[in-house]
N, C-alpha and C positions, 0 to 999 in steps of 0.2 A: 669712485665707489659710492654706492647708495645703500642705506640700511633699509631692508625690505622685510615684510612678513614672510616667515618660512613655514610656519604651521600654527594652528590655533585650535584650542579646545573652547568652543563657544557655548556658554550657558550650562557648564557643568556645575553641579551642586556641591557645596561644601559639606562633607560628611563628618568632619571633626575639626576642632581647633585645639591644639595641644601647646599651651604656653610653655610648659616645662620640658622643652626639647631644644636641641641645638640649632634650630632654624631650618628654613627651607619649606618646600611643599612636597608632600608625598602623593604620588600618583600611581594609578594602575599601569603596569608596563604595557598592557594591551592598548590602552588609550595613547600612551606616548609613542609606541611604535607606529600606530595608524596615522598619527599626525607628524611623525618625524621629529619628535622631541627626545633629546638624549639625556641620560642620567648625568647629573652635575652641570647641566646646561643652565645658564641664566635665562629666566623668563620674566616677562612683564605680566602682572596680574591686575585685572580691572574688575572691581566689585560692581555688578549691575544694580544691586540693592542700595548701596551706600555711596557709590562713586569713588571709594577709596582706590588708590593706585599704588602698587608696590612692585619692587623687583626682588627676586630671590632665585634660588637654584632648585633644581629638581632632584629628588631622590625617589627610588622606585619602591612601591609598596608590594602587597601581595597580588600576584597575577590573578585576574578575574574578579577582584574585590570591588571594582568600580569606585575605589576610594579617591578622595580629594581632601587631604588633610593639611591645614595650615599650621606650621610649627614655629615655635619661638615667638619673636616679635611680630611675625606675620599673623599669628593667631589673634592679635588684637584688632586686625582690620576686617575680620569676617566673622559671621555667625553661622552656626550649623544651619543648612538650608538655603543660605545665600547663593544666588547664581553668580558665577564669575566667568571671566574670559581669561584664558591663559595663552600667551602668544610668545613664540620664540622668533628670532630674527636672524638675518644673514646679511653680510656685506657683499654686494654683487656689482660688477661692472654693468652699467646701463645697457651695453650692447648685448648682454646675456638675458635681459629682462623677458624677452618673448620665449625663451627656452625653459624658463623657471616656472614651476607650477606648484605653488604652496598648497598644502593639504589642510582642510578645515573640517572639524567634526562638530556636529551639534548633538545635544543630549536631551533625553526625556527626564522626567522628575526622578527616576531611579538610577540616573547616570548610565543608562544604556545608550549606545550610539544611535541617534535618530537619523542622521544624514552624514554621508561621506561626500564632501564637496571639494572642488579644486578651483583655485583662482587662476584665470588665464588672461594674459595680456598679449595682444597681437598688434601688428601694424596694418592699417587698411591701405588701400591703393594710393591714398593721398599722403601717406606717411604719418597719419595720426594714430595715437594709441587707442585701442578698444579694450574693454574689460568685460569679462563674463564670469559668472559663477556657474560651474558645471556640476550637476548632480551625478555622482559616479554610479548611482544605482540604475542609470540608463534613462533617467527622467529628462525632461526638456531643459534646454539652457535657461538659466534664470538671470534676471537683472542685467540685461545688456546695457552698456553705457559707452558713449564715445566721448573722449576728451582730446584736447589738442596735444599733439606730440611735441617733441623737442622744441 
C-alpha cells in the first residue's frame, strides 16, 4: 500500500484564524465536496507564504461562504490572506494507481474555484508511468511528464 494524494485545495486563502476554538480547519462544504474531502478527515496543510506545515481535521462551515478558517493551535500557523494548500490522502495498492484520479481545485483571491483539475497516472507501452494534469473545464492536457515505472 502506498500513501497517495486523494484531493487538494491549492492556493485557497485563509479567511480567519480563530485561536479560541477546539482545533481543526473550517472549510466550505462546496469546496470539500468538489475535491473529495470529508468532514472529520485528517488533512495536511502547507502555508505557501510561511512554509509552515501542519496536520489537522476538517469541519464544515457555511455552504457557499468560501471560508477557510484555521482553528485552535492551527491558527498560529497562518495569517488571514495567506495562501495555503490543503491535501487529503488515501492508502492504495499500487496496482490501482492508474484507476485513481485525485481531484484538485485552484482558487482566485476571493476563494472562488478557478480550476477543476484531475491528476492522472497511466502506463505507457513500455510499462513506464506517465503523469498528466487534466483541466476538467475541457481545456488542453497540462504538464505531461514521463517517469520510469516500477
